C-alpha positions in Angstrom: 252.0 11.0 117.0 248.7 12.4 115.6 247.2 10.9 112.5 248.0 14.0 110.5 251.7 13.9 111.6 251.7 10.3 110.4 250.5 11.5 107.0 253.3 14.1 106.9 255.8 11.4 107.7 254.4 9.1 105.0 254.7 12.0 102.6 258.3 12.8 103.7 259.4 9.2 103.2 257.7 8.8 99.9 255.3 6.1 101.1 252.1 8.1 100.2 251.8 11.3 98.2 249.4 13.2 100.3 250.4 16.4 98.5 249.2 15.1 95.2 245.8 16.9 95.5 245.3 20.3 97.1 244.0 23.8 96.8 246.5 24.5 94.1 244.1 26.3 91.7 244.8 30.0 91.2 242.0 32.5 92.0 243.0 34.7 89.1 244.8 33.5 86.0 243.5 36.3 83.8 245.5 39.6 83.8 248.8 37.7 84.6 252.1 38.1 82.9 252.1 34.5 81.9 249.0 34.9 79.8 250.1 38.2 78.3 251.0 38.1 74.6 250.4 41.8 73.9 252.8 44.0 72.0 252.9 46.6 74.8 253.1 44.3 77.8 249.7 45.4 79.3 248.7 42.1 80.9 245.5 43.5 82.4 244.1 44.7 79.1 245.3 41.8 77.0 243.4 39.2 79.1 240.6 40.9 81.1 238.0 39.3 83.4 235.4 39.6 80.6 237.5 37.1 78.5 238.1 34.7 81.3 234.9 32.7 80.9 235.4 32.3 77.2 239.1 32.1 76.6 241.3 29.1 77.3 244.4 29.8 79.5 247.9 28.9 78.3 249.7 28.4 81.6 247.3 27.7 84.4 243.6 27.6 85.6 241.5 29.5 88.1 238.4 28.8 90.0 236.2 29.3 93.1 237.2 27.3 96.2 238.9 24.8 93.9 241.1 21.8 94.0 243.6 20.4 91.5 246.4 17.9 91.2 250.0 19.0 91.6 250.4 19.5 87.9 247.1 21.3 87.4 245.9 18.8 84.8 242.5 18.0 86.3 240.6 20.8 88.0 237.6 21.1 90.2 235.9 24.3 91.4 232.5 25.8 92.1 230.2 27.6 89.7 227.0 29.3 90.9 224.1 31.2 89.4 221.4 33.1 91.3 219.2 33.5 88.2 220.0 37.3 88.0 223.7 37.6 87.2 224.7 38.2 83.6 227.3 35.4 83.9 227.9 32.3 86.0 230.0 32.9 89.1 232.9 30.7 88.1 235.7 32.9 89.4 236.3 35.8 91.7 235.8 39.3 90.4 238.0 42.3 91.0 239.3 45.5 89.6 242.4 45.8 87.5 245.2 48.2 88.5 243.8 50.9 86.2 240.2 50.5 87.5 240.8 50.8 91.2 241.5 54.1 92.9 244.1 52.2 94.9 245.2 49.7 92.3 243.9 46.2 91.7 241.6 44.7 94.3 239.3 41.7 94.6 235.7 42.7 95.2 234.3 39.5 96.8 234.0 37.9 100.2 235.5 34.5 100.7 237.4 32.9 103.6 239.9 30.1 104.2 238.4 28.5 107.3 240.5 25.4 107.8 243.1 23.1 106.3 245.6 20.5 107.4 249.1 20.5 105.9 248.3 17.4 103.8 244.9 18.8 102.8 243.3 15.7 104.3 240.6 18.2 105.5 239.8 21.7 104.1 237.0 24.2 104.5 236.2 27.3 102.5 233.4 29.8 102.5 232.1 32.1 99.7 229.3 34.6 100.3 227.1 34.8 97.2 224.6 37.6 96.8 221.0 36.7 95.7 220.7 39.9 93.8 222.5 40.7 90.6 226.2 41.2 91.2 227.1 44.9 90.7 230.0 44.5 88.3 229.6 47.8 86.6 228.8 49.8 89.8 232.1 48.5 91.4 234.2 49.5 88.3 232.6 52.8 87.6 232.4 54.1 91.2 236.0 53.0 92.1 237.3 54.5 88.8 235.6 57.8 89.7 237.2 58.1 93.1 240.5 59.8 93.9 243.5 58.3 95.7 242.4 60.4 98.7 239.1 58.5 99.0 238.4 55.1 100.4 237.8 52.2 98.0 234.3 51.3 97.1 233.7 47.8 98.5 231.0 45.2 97.7 229.4 45.8 101.1 229.1 49.5 100.2 226.9 48.6 97.2 224.1 47.5 99.6 223.9 44.0 98.0 224.2 42.3 101.4 221.5 44.4 103.0 218.7 42.4 104.5 221.0 39.4 104.4 219.9 38.4 100.9 222.8 36.1 100.2 224.0 32.5 100.4 226.8 31.2 102.5 228.3 28.6 100.3 230.7 26.3 102.3 233.0 23.9 100.4 234.6 21.1 102.4 237.1 18.4 101.3 238.0 15.2 103.1 240.4 12.7 101.8 239.4 9.1 102.2 242.9 8.3 100.9 245.5 10.3 98.9 243.5 9.9 95.6 239.9 9.7 96.9 238.6 13.1 97.7 235.1 13.6 99.3 233.5 16.9 98.6 230.6 18.5 100.5 228.9 21.8 99.4 226.6 23.3 101.9 224.4 26.2 100.8 222.9 28.3 103.6 220.3 30.9 102.8 220.9 33.8 105.2 217.9 35.7 104.0 214.3 35.9 105.3 212.8 34.5 102.1 213.3 31.3 100.1 215.6 31.8 97.1 216.6 29.7 94.1 220.2 28.9 93.2 221.9 26.9 90.4 224.9 25.0 91.7 227.3 23.7 89.1 230.3 22.0 90.6 232.7 21.9 87.6 235.4 19.4 86.6 237.7 20.2 83.7 241.1 19.6 82.2 243.6 22.4 81.8 244.0 23.0 78.1 247.3 21.3 77.2 246.4 20.4 73.6 245.6 23.7 71.7 249.1 25.0 71.5 251.9 24.5 69.0 253.6 22.1 71.4 250.4 20.5 72.6 249.8 16.8 73.1 246.9 14.5 72.9 243.5 15.8 74.1 242.1 14.3 77.3 238.5 13.3 77.6 235.6 13.4 80.1 232.8 11.0 79.4 229.6 10.0 81.2 229.6 6.6 82.8 226.4 4.7 81.9 224.5 2.2 84.1 225.3 3.7 87.5 222.9 4.7 90.3 224.5 8.2 90.4 225.7 10.5 87.7 229.3 9.6 87.2 232.0 11.1 84.9 235.2 9.3 83.8 238.2 11.6 83.4 241.0 10.2 81.3 244.4 11.6 80.3 245.4 10.3 76.9 248.7 12.1 76.6 251.6 9.7 77.3 253.8 12.5 78.7 251.1 13.6 81.1 249.6 10.4 82.3 252.7 9.8 84.4 251.2 12.5 86.7 247.5 11.5 86.6 245.5 9.0 84.6 242.0 7.8 85.2 239.7 9.5 87.8 236.0 9.2 88.4 233.7 12.1 89.4 230.7 10.9 91.4 227.6 13.2 91.8 225.0 12.8 94.5 221.7 11.8 92.8 221.3 12.0 89.1 221.7 15.6 88.1 222.0 16.4 84.4 225.6 16.4 83.2 226.5 19.4 81.0 229.5 18.8 78.8 231.5 21.3 76.7 235.2 21.9 75.8 237.8 24.0 77.6 238.6 25.8 74.4 238.4 29.5 73.4 235.1 30.9 72.0 236.8 32.7 69.2 233.5 33.8 67.7 232.6 35.8 70.8 236.0 37.3 71.4 237.6 37.8 68.0 234.8 37.3 65.5 236.4 34.2 63.9 234.8 30.7 63.6 235.1 28.2 66.4 236.6 24.8 65.6 233.8 23.2 67.6 230.4 24.4 68.7 231.3 23.5 72.3 233.5 26.1 73.9 234.7 27.2 77.3 231.7 29.3 78.1 229.2 26.7 76.8 227.8 25.9 80.2 227.5 29.6 81.0 225.6 30.1 77.7 223.3 27.1 78.3 222.4 28.2 81.9 222.3 32.0 81.6 221.2 32.5 78.0 219.2 29.2 77.4 221.4 28.2 74.4 220.4 24.5 74.2 223.0 23.8 71.5 225.9 25.1 73.7 226.4 21.8 75.5 227.3 18.4 73.9 224.4 16.0 73.9 226.9 13.1 73.4 228.0 13.6 77.0 231.7 14.0 76.2 234.1 16.9 76.5 236.9 18.4 78.5 234.7 20.4 80.9 231.6 19.2 82.7 229.2 20.4 85.4 226.4 18.5 87.1 223.5 20.9 87.2 221.7 21.2 90.6 218.8 23.6 90.6 217.6 24.0 94.2 215.4 26.2 96.2 216.7 27.1 99.7 214.3 28.2 102.3 214.9 31.1 104.7 217.8 30.1 107.1 217.8 26.6 105.5 220.8 24.6 104.5 221.0 22.3 101.5 223.9 19.9 101.0 225.4 18.5 97.8 227.8 15.7 97.9 230.5 14.8 95.3 233.5 12.6 95.1 236.6 12.7 93.0 238.3 9.3 93.1 240.9 7.0 91.6 238.5 4.2 92.3 236.1 3.1 89.6 232.4 2.4 90.1 233.2 -1.3 90.3 235.2 -0.6 93.4 232.8 1.9 95.0 229.3 0.6 94.9 227.9 3.3 97.2 230.0 6.5 96.9 227.7 8.3 99.4 227.2 5.7 102.1 227.4 6.5 105.8 231.1 6.2 105.5 231.1 9.5 103.5 229.8 11.5 106.5 231.9 9.6 108.9 235.0 10.4 107.0 234.3 14.1 107.4 233.7 13.7 111.1 237.0 11.8 111.5 239.1 14.2 109.4 237.8 17.2 111.4 238.7 15.4 114.7 242.1 14.6 113.3 242.6 18.3 112.3 241.6 19.4 115.8 244.0 16.9 117.4 246.9 18.1 115.1 246.4 21.7 115.8 246.3 21.0 119.6 250.0 20.0 119.2 250.8 23.2 117.4 248.9 25.9 119.3 250.3 26.4 122.8 248.0 25.5 125.7 247.8 29.2 126.9 246.6 30.1 123.4 244.1 27.2 123.3 242.6 28.5 126.5 241.6 31.7 124.6 239.1 30.8 121.8 239.5 34.1 120.0 243.3 33.8 119.7 243.0 30.1 118.7 240.5 31.1 116.0 242.9 33.8 114.6 245.9 31.5 114.7 244.2 28.6 113.1 242.6 30.7 110.3 246.0 32.2 109.6 247.6 28.8 109.3 244.6 27.6 107.1 245.2 30.6 104.9 248.9 29.6 104.5 247.7 26.2 103.3 245.0 27.5 101.0 247.4 29.9 99.2 249.5 27.2 97.7 249.3 27.4 94.0 250.5 25.4 91.0 252.8 27.8 89.1 253.8 26.9 85.5 256.0 29.1 83.5 258.5 28.0 80.9 260.4 31.2 80.1 262.3 29.7 77.2 259.0 28.7 75.5 257.2 31.9 76.5 259.9 34.2 75.2 260.1 32.3 71.9 256.4 32.7 71.5 257.2 36.4 71.9 259.7 36.1 69.1 262.7 36.5 71.4 265.6 34.0 71.6 268.8 34.0 73.6 270.5 35.4 70.4 268.1 38.3 69.9 270.0 41.6 70.1 269.5 43.2 73.5 268.1 46.3 71.8 265.4 44.2 70.1 264.3 42.4 73.2 264.2 45.2 75.7 260.5 45.6 75.1 259.7 42.0 76.2 259.5 41.4 79.9 262.0 39.0 81.6 264.0 38.6 78.4 267.2 37.7 80.3 265.6 34.7 82.1 265.6 32.0 79.5 266.8 29.4 82.0 263.6 29.6 84.1 261.3 26.6 84.1 258.8 26.8 86.9 256.5 23.7 87.3 255.9 23.6 91.0 253.5 24.1 93.9 254.5 27.5 95.4 253.2 29.5 98.3 251.6 32.6 96.9 251.3 36.1 98.6 247.6 36.2 97.6 246.1 33.9 94.9 243.9 36.7 93.5 245.9 40.0 93.9 249.3 38.4 93.6 248.9 35.0 92.0 252.6 34.7 91.4 255.4 34.1 93.8 257.5 36.9 95.2 260.9 35.8 96.5 261.1 37.9 99.7 257.4 37.3 100.5 258.1 33.6 100.3 261.0 33.8 102.8 258.5 35.1 105.3 255.8 32.5 104.3 258.0 29.7 105.4 258.1 31.0 109.0 254.4 30.2 109.9 254.4 27.2 107.5 257.2 25.7 109.4 255.0 25.5 112.5 252.9 22.9 110.8 254.8 21.5 107.9 258.6 22.1 108.2 259.4 19.9 105.2 257.2 21.9 102.8 258.7 25.1 104.3 262.2 23.8 103.5 261.2 22.7 100.0 259.9 26.2 99.3 263.2 27.8 100.2 265.1 25.3 98.1 262.9 26.2 95.1 264.3 29.7 94.8 267.8 28.4 95.0 267.5 25.7 92.3 268.9 26.2 88.9 265.5 26.5 87.3 264.9 29.7 89.4 268.2 31.2 90.5 269.7 33.2 87.6 273.2 32.0 86.4 274.5 35.3 87.6 273.3 34.6 91.2 270.2 36.7 91.4 267.1 35.3 93.1 264.0 36.0 90.9 261.8 38.8 92.3 258.3 38.2 90.7 256.8 37.6 87.3 256.3 41.3 86.4 260.1 41.7 86.6 262.2 38.8 87.7 265.2 41.1 87.5 263.9 43.5 90.1 265.6 43.5 93.5 264.0 42.2 96.7 265.6 42.4 100.1 268.1 39.5 100.6 266.2 37.6 103.3 266.7 34.0 102.1 269.7 33.4 104.3 267.6 34.6 107.3 264.8 32.2 106.4 267.2 29.3 105.8 268.7 29.8 109.3 265.2 30.0 110.8 264.0 26.9 109.2 267.2 25.0 110.0 267.0 25.8 113.7 263.3 24.9 113.8 264.1 21.6 112.1 267.0 21.0 114.5 264.7 21.7 117.5 262.0 19.2 116.4 264.7 16.6 115.7 266.2 16.7 119.2 269.1 18.9 118.4 270.1 17.2 115.1 270.0 19.7 112.2 269.7 18.9 108.5 273.3 19.8 107.7 273.0 18.7 104.1 270.1 21.2 103.6 272.2 23.9 105.2 275.3 23.1 103.0 273.2 23.2 99.9 271.5 26.4 100.7 274.8 28.0 101.8 276.5 27.1 98.5 273.7 28.8 96.5 273.5 31.8 98.8 277.2 32.3 98.3 276.4 32.9 94.6 273.6 35.3 95.5 275.8 37.2 98.0 278.5 37.6 95.3 275.8 39.0 92.9 274.8 41.6 95.5 278.4 42.7 96.1 279.2 42.9 92.4 276.0 44.6 91.2 274.7 46.8 94.0 277.7 48.5 95.5 278.0 51.4 93.1 281.0 53.1 94.8 282.8 50.0 95.8 282.7 51.2 99.4 280.4 48.6 101.0 277.4 51.0 100.9 274.6 49.4 98.9 271.8 50.5 96.6 269.2 48.0 95.4 266.3 50.1 94.3 262.9 49.9 95.9 263.9 46.7 97.9 260.2 45.8 98.5 259.5 49.0 100.3 257.8 50.5 97.3 257.1 54.2 98.0 259.0 54.6 101.2 261.6 57.0 99.8 261.7 60.5 98.4 262.1 59.2 94.9 261.0 56.1 93.0 264.1 54.0 93.9 263.6 51.6 91.0 264.0 54.4 88.5 266.8 56.7 87.5 267.1 59.6 90.0 265.9 63.0 88.7 269.0 64.5 90.2 271.4 62.0 88.5 273.9 60.1 90.7 272.8 57.4 93.0 271.5 56.6 96.5 273.5 54.9 99.2 270.6 53.2 100.9 270.4 52.7 104.7 268.0 49.8 104.2 270.0 48.2 101.3 273.1 48.4 103.5 271.4 47.1 106.6 269.9 44.3 104.6 273.4 43.4 103.4 274.8 43.4 107.0 271.8 41.2 107.9 272.6 38.9 104.9 276.3 38.7 105.8 275.6 38.1 109.4 273.3 35.2 108.6 275.9 33.7 106.3 278.4 34.1 109.1 276.0 32.4 111.5 275.5 29.5 109.0 279.2 29.2 108.4 279.9 28.9 112.1 277.3 26.1 112.4 278.8 24.3 109.4 282.3 24.8 110.6 281.4 23.0 113.9 280.6 20.0 111.7 283.2 20.4 108.9 286.4 22.4 109.4 286.4 23.4 105.7 283.8 26.0 106.5 286.0 27.8 109.0 287.4 29.9 106.1 283.8 31.0 105.2 283.2 32.0 108.9 286.3 34.2 108.6 285.2 35.6 105.3 281.7 36.6 106.4 282.9 38.0 109.8 285.2 40.3 107.9 282.6 41.2 105.3 280.1 42.0 108.0 282.6 44.3 109.6 283.4 46.1 106.3 279.7 46.8 105.7 278.8 47.7 109.3 281.9 50.0 109.5 280.9 51.8 106.3 277.6 52.8 107.8 279.2 55.0 110.4 282.9 55.9 110.0 285.0 57.3 112.8 284.5 61.0 113.2 281.6 63.2 111.8 280.9 62.9 108.1 278.1 64.5 106.2 278.1 61.7 103.6 277.6 58.7 105.9 274.3 57.0 106.7 274.4 57.6 110.5 273.3 61.0 111.7 274.9 61.6 115.1 272.6 64.5 115.9 269.4 62.7 115.2 270.6 59.3 116.3 269.2 57.6 113.2 270.2 56.1 109.8 269.2 57.8 106.6 269.7 57.3 102.9 272.4 59.4 101.3 272.0 61.0 97.9 275.3 61.1 96.0 275.2 63.7 93.2 277.1 63.6 89.9 279.2 66.6 91.0 280.6 64.7 94.0 278.4 66.4 96.6 276.1 64.4 98.8 273.2 64.9 101.2 271.2 62.9 103.7 267.6 62.4 102.9 266.3 62.9 106.5 263.1 60.8 106.3 262.6 58.8 109.5 261.3 55.5 108.2 261.9 51.7 108.5 265.0 52.4 106.4 266.6 53.6 109.6 265.1 51.0 111.9 266.4 48.0 109.9 269.8 48.4 111.6 268.1 46.7 114.5 267.8 43.4 112.5 271.6 43.0 112.2 272.3 41.1 115.4 273.7 37.6 115.9 274.2 35.9 119.3 276.5 32.9 119.9 277.4 30.7 122.7 281.0 31.3 123.7 281.9 27.7 123.2 281.1 27.9 119.5 284.0 30.3 118.9 286.2 28.4 121.3 285.8 25.3 119.1 287.1 27.3 116.1 290.5 28.6 117.2 291.7 29.6 113.7 288.6 31.7 113.3 289.1 33.3 116.7 292.7 34.2 115.8 291.9 35.6 112.4 288.9 37.6 113.8 291.1 39.1 116.6 293.8 40.0 114.1 291.2 41.7 111.9 289.8 43.7 114.8 293.3 44.9 115.7 294.2 45.9 112.1 290.9 47.8 111.5 290.0 49.9 114.4 288.2 52.3 112.0 285.6 49.6 111.4 285.2 48.2 114.9 284.9 51.2 117.2 281.2 51.9 116.5 279.8 48.4 116.4 279.2 45.8 119.1 282.0 43.2 118.7 281.7 39.5 119.8 284.5 39.9 122.4 282.4 41.1 125.3 280.6 38.5 127.4 276.9 38.9 127.9 274.1 36.9 129.6 275.2 33.3 130.2 278.6 34.0 128.8 277.2 34.7 125.3 278.8 36.8 122.5 277.1 39.2 120.2 277.9 40.9 116.9 275.7 43.9 116.1 275.7 47.0 114.0 274.5 48.9 117.0 276.6 49.4 120.1 274.8 50.1 123.3 274.6 53.9 122.8 273.3 53.6 119.3 270.9 50.9 120.3 269.3 53.1 122.9 269.0 56.0 120.6 267.4 54.0 117.8 265.0 52.3 120.3 264.0 55.7 121.7 262.7 56.6 118.2 261.0 53.2 117.6 259.3 53.1 121.0 258.0 56.7 120.8 254.2 56.7 120.2 254.5 60.1 118.5 256.9 58.4 116.0 256.9 54.7 115.2 255.1 53.0 118.0 251.4 52.6 117.1 248.7 50.8 119.2 249.0 48.1 116.6 252.7 47.6 116.1 255.6 49.5 114.5 254.8 52.0 111.7 256.7 52.1 108.5 257.2 55.9 108.7 257.4 58.1 111.7 254.2 59.9 112.6 256.5 62.9 113.1 256.1 63.5 109.4 252.4 64.1 109.7 253.1 67.6 110.9 256.6 67.8 109.5 256.7 66.4 106.0 260.1 66.0 104.4 260.7 68.2 101.3 263.4 68.0 98.6 263.6 70.4 95.8 265.3 69.9 92.4 265.0 71.7 89.1 261.9 73.5 90.2 260.2 70.3 91.3 259.1 69.5 94.8 259.4 66.0 96.3 257.5 65.4 99.5 257.3 62.5 102.0 254.5 62.9 104.6 252.9 60.4 107.0 250.0 58.6 105.3 248.7 55.9 107.7 246.2 54.3 105.3 245.9 53.8 101.5 248.6 55.4 99.4 247.9 58.8 97.9 250.6 58.3 95.4 250.5 56.4 92.1 254.1 55.1 92.7 254.2 51.3 92.1 250.6 51.2 91.0 249.2 52.9 94.1 248.1 49.7 95.8 250.9 49.6 98.3 252.0 52.1 101.0 255.1 52.2 103.2 254.6 55.8 104.4 252.9 55.0 107.7 251.1 51.7 107.7 252.1 48.6 109.8 253.6 45.7 107.8 253.7 42.3 109.5 257.0 40.9 108.1 259.2 43.8 109.2 257.5 43.8 112.6 258.3 40.1 112.9 262.0 40.8 112.1 262.1 43.6 114.7 260.5 41.4 117.4 263.0 38.7 116.5 265.9 41.1 117.0 264.6 42.4 120.3 264.5 38.8 121.6 268.0 38.2 120.4 269.2 41.3 122.1 267.5 40.3 125.3 269.2 36.9 125.1 272.5 38.8 125.3 271.7 41.7 127.6 269.2 40.0 129.9 267.2 41.9 132.5 269.9 44.3 133.4 269.3 46.3 130.1 266.1 48.3 130.3 264.8 51.1 128.1 261.9 53.5 128.5 258.7 52.1 127.1 256.9 53.9 125.6 259.5 56.7 125.2 258.6 59.6 127.5 256.5 57.5 129.8 259.0 57.2 132.6 258.5 53.4 132.7 261.5 51.2 132.0 261.2 47.6 130.8 263.5 44.8 129.7 263.7 44.0 125.9 261.7 40.8 126.6 258.9 42.7 128.2 258.9 45.2 125.4 258.8 42.4 122.8 255.8 40.9 124.5 254.0 44.2 124.7 254.6 45.1 121.0 253.5 41.5 120.1 250.2 42.1 121.9 249.7 45.3 120.1 250.2 43.5 116.7 247.9 40.6 117.6 245.2 43.0 118.8 244.7 44.0 115.2 242.7 40.7 114.8 241.3 40.1 118.2 238.0 41.4 119.6 238.5 44.4 121.9 236.4 45.0 125.0 233.5 46.1 122.9 233.7 43.0 120.7 235.1 44.8 117.7 238.2 43.8 115.7 240.4 46.7 114.6 241.2 44.9 111.4 237.7 45.6 110.1 237.6 49.3 111.0 234.1 50.8 110.4 232.6 47.8 108.6 229.5 47.1 110.7 228.7 43.8 108.9 232.1 42.4 109.9 232.0 43.9 113.4 228.5 42.8 114.5 227.0 40.2 112.3 227.3 36.7 113.8 227.9 35.2 110.4 230.8 37.6 109.6 232.5 38.7 112.8 234.6 35.6 113.5 235.8 35.3 109.9 239.3 36.7 109.7 240.9 38.4 106.7 244.7 38.8 106.7 245.3 42.0 104.8 248.6 43.1 103.2 249.2 45.9 105.7 247.4 47.9 108.4 246.4 51.4 109.1 249.1 53.1 111.2 246.7 54.7 113.6 243.6 52.4 113.9 244.8 49.0 112.7 242.3 48.6 109.9 243.2 46.2 107.1 244.4 47.7 103.8 245.6 46.4 100.5 245.3 42.8 99.4 242.6 41.2 101.6 243.9 37.6 101.4 247.6 38.1 101.8 247.8 35.4 104.5 251.2 35.0 102.9 253.4 37.1 105.0 250.6 38.5 107.2 250.2 34.8 108.3 253.4 35.5 110.3 250.9 36.7 113.0 250.5 32.9 113.7 254.1 32.8 114.7 253.7 35.9 116.9 250.7 34.4 118.6 252.6 31.1 119.1 255.5 33.0 120.5 253.3 34.8 123.0 252.1 31.4 124.2 255.5 29.8 124.2 258.3 32.3 125.1 259.0 33.2 128.7 262.1 35.0 130.0 263.5 31.6 131.0 262.9 29.9 127.6 264.7 32.8 125.8 267.6 32.9 128.3 267.9 29.1 128.3 267.7 28.7 124.5 271.4 29.3 124.0 273.0 27.4 126.8 276.8 27.2 126.8 278.0 23.7 126.6 274.9 22.5 124.7 276.0 23.4 121.2 273.9 20.7 119.6 270.8 22.5 120.9 271.6 26.1 120.6 269.2 28.2 118.6 269.4 31.9 117.7 
């Protein structure tokens, strides 16, 4: 067992809390819903970037390459000044939704290079220009561009020309769980020497300035030491159960600049400050030379050692720091030779750990290894402390549970009083989306489970706990609207994590985890059935369902035509949900016969939903179009008429997800289920004739339940595998390329509604314009489709082949097709024959510069034709699923897939 795995075990058993300190600091707290106390709910305008340096946050903190404890009480992050910027660089800058021509977007270059699961070692890189940062140019130029133009990026400003910038590396190594060594390496990439002010900053989150605030903590200078040392002390009795005394050691004897983490009311609102020392005091001292802005008494709640250094051309300067539970009497030499040796050791331990995670065939390819490891590092770095007491927040907005519904409609999330979030949560992107999103999180746990299955399991459990799950059974969507509807993927993620856990524990699964999750998912499933089946006919709606602008209309709003949509994706998601619940129920029934009733229930429910998607005979109002061989949404009008909206998109491909494969013995061990299932099949031929039933033996005697019988499967695959439709060189597109030349039009009341193929940035303002499902490639859905192809292969084996690509005359098994599509997806990030990475498109700096080209960004989605990254640039979240795809390419063979579900070895079967 590697040293890092030993740490994970110590953490799991409660012996050592290695999770106590980590990269849990947000990268953007300003502009969030939590900090919004406006009348109109405009979070971006209420708390803009310009306020962030001067205004204390209520619910969290942000910083550059930072570290904090698991309650975000004591924070550490980097601050820099090049002598030219109008403000200290204390946090990342980006555009608000209204400023960007494609919505909000961070305009900085930073990279998550490495991290272990316990954060025993972490490495981060920020690229800091030596010239004045072009804040106004970025805002004004992007604001002036249309949605049909590319975004104006920081590289486009020319500020990195001639390499006049610093590479600022931040590394952390834990000597123990509460003794963190910090190394900041500043590299001048330019051809001339350049000065830089480095201000590593320690501060307390402001927990004392609010109506319910407690005692104020204190930072004080420790006298009589060989180095500059700060003592951090929590004085609030409610908070010091989490952390109490820490010591901040600084290499050498830099001046310590103290101020308070309190709002500069004078600057922002023109009202007097309670103290002359405010949040932006260090900024004002350094940038504006205000000598009285810092506290000469060397006390406060925010402090920075001030290192003013000159870095020669291509030279590296190193600053060492230490944040420790151990007092100076216990650490006589905080920067002895042991300091450097600890970094050497932790790096070696990280390398040893990842060698047990990354398959040997991948390790043999340094480029693939680099991509996979940075993807997993990003999954670790995007953990964030998320604090949101909705009961408190809503009362601060003058809303109580007894406020009339009409009077609280204007306040966001006013039906979620039960929510109390005080946890470390995996974020989609800590700048662009510094708040959890339920369906994103379900995908996050897939790559996380490769390195930290316990944390992955805990993340799933969070969304099902009473502090998150609504009493009516709804899983919260995201802070902008917890009541919005995300695809129901938690049952899928629960099953995936359970089976991974079972595999690593020699066939013994965590049945108690599965029972708990199942009990909560039952409530959620009931919510879906009761709330999202408008006609009571097992055809589901659900709104945008995470696919933003994929449809003809904004599916989260009332339809301009009136009526409602029967959604092919909503219905396919529900079959998928029901199937996973069926699968979980079968597993639980093998351990506890009480669950056999649930297996019967979810088998029948799956059949009712699947049967509704394509009834016997030809019907113009059903989702399946026999002529096209595809599923479409159906618009049901108020007058009783209906029409298919014939847009070929992921909406129709999601039917492929709904497949479950079982060993025959699983059913044989449940005779009552078998009898009831057979009776149901005989009683309801109208539901069963067009689906694949689990009564036909496949490869190795397996059974399969699928929406798609063999004929439908071939027809849907012929669309998906057609390069003129869905199959891109870089994966499966979200919209068929057919619509490039053949847009879909719908007319109503003199208005035209159009869906055309748009492979890059969105040209529509729908959902803020920063997301596009009309052509680009999205990693999570590609992962689901790959998973389904493997499951289908495990049933059909090599005897089932389809043309790949469609029209090529070449026929391959579903395993070989899975491998080839996987390679296309992974190639987005890998160097091609000319050494260029498709993810970086035409950015020459990223493509050719040796200090940029091996740094990987995991974008939100990817151009449907050339693979270039689009959207949020640090959405390692679900795009981190590429780590799982790379791992699968190195692990899966035909034999491993076919042998995974071996009849007679029920304790080990995995689907």
